[in-house]
C-alpha positions as CSV (number, residue, x, y, z in Angstrom):
1,X,-10.4,16.2,5.4
2,X,-7.9,14.6,7.8
3,X,-6.4,11.2,7.1
4,X,-5.0,10.1,10.5
5,X,-2.4,7.4,10.9
6,X,-3.4,5.2,13.8
7,X,-0.7,4.3,16.4
8,X,1.0,1.0,15.9
9,X,2.1,-1.6,18.4
10,X,4.6,-4.2,17.0
11,X,2.8,-7.5,16.1
12,X,-0.6,-5.9,16.0
13,X,-2.9,-7.4,13.3
14,X,-6.2,-5.4,13.3
15,X,-9.2,-6.3,11.3
16,X,-9.5,-4.5,8.0
17,X,-12.6,-3.5,6.1
18,X,-12.4,-3.3,2.4
19,X,-13.1,0.1,0.8
20,X,-16.6,0.9,-0.3
21,X,-17.3,-0.6,-3.8
22,X,-18.2,2.9,-4.9
23,X,-14.5,3.7,-4.6
24,X,-13.8,1.2,-7.4
25,X,-16.8,2.3,-9.4
26,X,-15.6,6.0,-9.3
27,X,-11.9,5.2,-9.8
28,X,-12.1,2.3,-12.2
29,X,-9.0,0.2,-13.0
30,X,-7.2,3.1,-14.7
31,X,-7.8,5.4,-11.8
32,X,-6.5,2.9,-9.3
33,X,-3.4,2.2,-11.4
34,X,-2.7,5.9,-11.6
35,X,-3.1,6.3,-7.8
36,X,-0.8,3.3,-7.1
37,X,1.7,4.6,-9.7
38,X,1.7,8.0,-8.0
39,X,2.2,6.3,-4.6
40,X,5.2,4.3,-5.9
41,X,6.7,7.4,-7.5
42,X,6.5,9.1,-4.1
43,X,8.0,6.1,-2.4
44,X,10.9,6.1,-4.9
45,X,11.8,9.6,-3.5
46,X,11.3,8.6,0.1
47,X,13.6,7.0,2.7
48,X,12.1,3.7,1.6
49,X,13.5,4.1,-2.0
50,X,16.1,1.3,-1.5
51,X,13.3,-1.3,-1.0
52,X,12.2,-0.8,-4.6
53,X,13.8,-1.9,-7.9
54,X,16.1,0.7,-9.4
55,X,15.6,-0.7,-12.8
56,X,12.6,1.1,-14.4
57,X,11.1,-2.0,-16.0
58,X,11.2,-3.9,-12.7
59,X,9.7,-0.9,-10.9
60,X,6.8,-0.9,-13.4
61,X,6.2,-4.6,-12.7
62,X,6.1,-3.8,-8.9
63,X,3.5,-1.0,-9.7
64,X,1.5,-3.5,-11.8
65,X,1.5,-6.1,-9.0
66,X,0.4,-3.5,-6.4
67,X,-2.3,-2.1,-8.7
68,X,-3.6,-5.6,-9.4
69,X,-3.9,-6.1,-5.6
70,X,-5.7,-2.9,-4.9
71,X,-8.0,-3.3,-7.9
72,X,-9.0,-6.7,-6.5
73,X,-9.4,-5.4,-2.9
74,X,-11.6,-2.6,-4.1
75,X,-14.0,-4.9,-5.9
76,X,-12.6,-5.2,-9.3
77,X,-11.3,-8.4,-11.1
78,X,-9.1,-10.7,-9.2
79,X,-6.0,-10.0,-11.3
80,X,-3.6,-10.4,-8.3
81,X,-4.9,-13.9,-7.5
82,X,-4.8,-14.8,-11.2
83,X,-1.1,-13.7,-11.7
84,X,0.4,-14.0,-8.3
85,X,-1.7,-16.3,-6.2
86,X,-3.3,-15.5,-2.8
87,X,-2.0,-12.2,-1.5
88,X,-0.4,-13.4,1.8
89,X,1.1,-9.9,2.2
90,X,3.1,-10.8,5.4
91,X,5.0,-13.5,3.5
92,X,5.5,-11.4,0.4
93,X,7.1,-8.6,2.4
94,X,9.2,-10.9,4.6
95,X,12.4,-10.4,2.6
96,X,12.3,-6.7,3.5
97,X,12.8,-5.1,7.0
98,X,9.6,-3.1,7.4
99,X,9.6,-1.0,10.5
100,X,6.8,1.0,12.2
101,X,8.6,4.1,10.8
102,X,8.6,2.6,7.3
103,X,4.9,2.1,7.7
104,X,4.4,5.8,8.5
105,X,6.4,6.7,5.4
106,X,4.4,4.3,3.3
107,X,1.2,5.8,4.6
108,X,2.3,9.4,4.2
109,X,3.0,8.7,0.5
110,X,-0.4,7.2,0.1
111,X,-2.0,10.1,2.0
112,X,-0.5,12.5,-0.6
113,X,-1.7,10.3,-3.5
114,X,-5.2,10.0,-2.0
115,X,-5.6,13.7,-1.3
116,X,-4.8,14.4,-4.9
117,X,-7.7,12.2,-6.2
118,X,-10.7,13.9,-7.7
119,X,-13.4,11.9,-6.0
120,X,-15.7,12.6,-3.0
121,X,-14.1,12.9,0.4
122,X,-16.0,10.0,1.8
123,X,-14.6,7.6,-0.9
124,X,-11.1,8.8,-0.1
125,X,-11.7,8.1,3.5
126,X,-13.1,4.7,2.7
127,X,-9.9,3.7,1.0
128,X,-7.8,5.3,3.8
129,X,-9.8,3.4,6.4
130,X,-8.7,0.2,4.6
131,X,-5.0,0.9,4.1
132,X,-4.3,2.4,7.5
133,X,-5.1,-0.9,9.4
134,X,-3.9,-3.0,6.5
135,X,-0.4,-1.4,6.8
136,X,0.0,-3.0,10.2
137,X,0.1,-6.4,8.5
138,X,3.3,-5.8,6.6
139,X,5.4,-4.4,9.5
140,X,7.8,-7.2,10.4
141,X,10.7,-5.5,12.1
142,X,10.6,-3.6,15.4
143,X,12.2,-0.2,15.4
144,X,15.9,-0.2,14.9
145,X,16.3,-3.9,14.6
146,X,17.8,-5.1,11.3
147,X,17.6,-8.4,9.4
148,X,20.9,-9.9,8.3
149,X,21.9,-8.2,5.1
150,X,19.3,-5.5,5.3
151,X,19.3,-2.1,6.9
C-alpha cells in the first residue's frame, strides 16, 4: 500500500472527505488516541519538534486535543467541539509558521503511524485520503519565509 503525498501550492484549500465511518468503528476512541499519540511522538523527534510543548503534561494535552479532533472527524463524539469550540484549524495554527516542508514532515509522521495500524488497507487509505488534503489547510507560510519571532 502506498500513501502518496499530493503536491501543494501555497494557498490551496482543497475539499476534504471525512474518513469512512468504518475507520472509527474499527479503531474506536482508544485506537485513534493511540494513533495520534504515536504521531505526536514521531513529531517530537522530527524537525518540527520545536512547535510542540517540551513539558510532558502540556504535550499530553496537545495529544488529547488532537485525538478529540480526529475522533470527531472520524464519526465519534464531538469532544473537540465540546471542549475547544469549532475546529477552525487555520486560526488555531496561525501562531506557528507552518511551511509546505513542515506539511510533508507532518504527513510522513502520520504515514508511519498509519502503516503500523492493524486494520484493513482500505481503511488506512480512507484516513490518509482525509489527512493528505486536510494538511493543506494548516500551511500558512510559504517556503523560507518566517514570521516575526518564529523560525
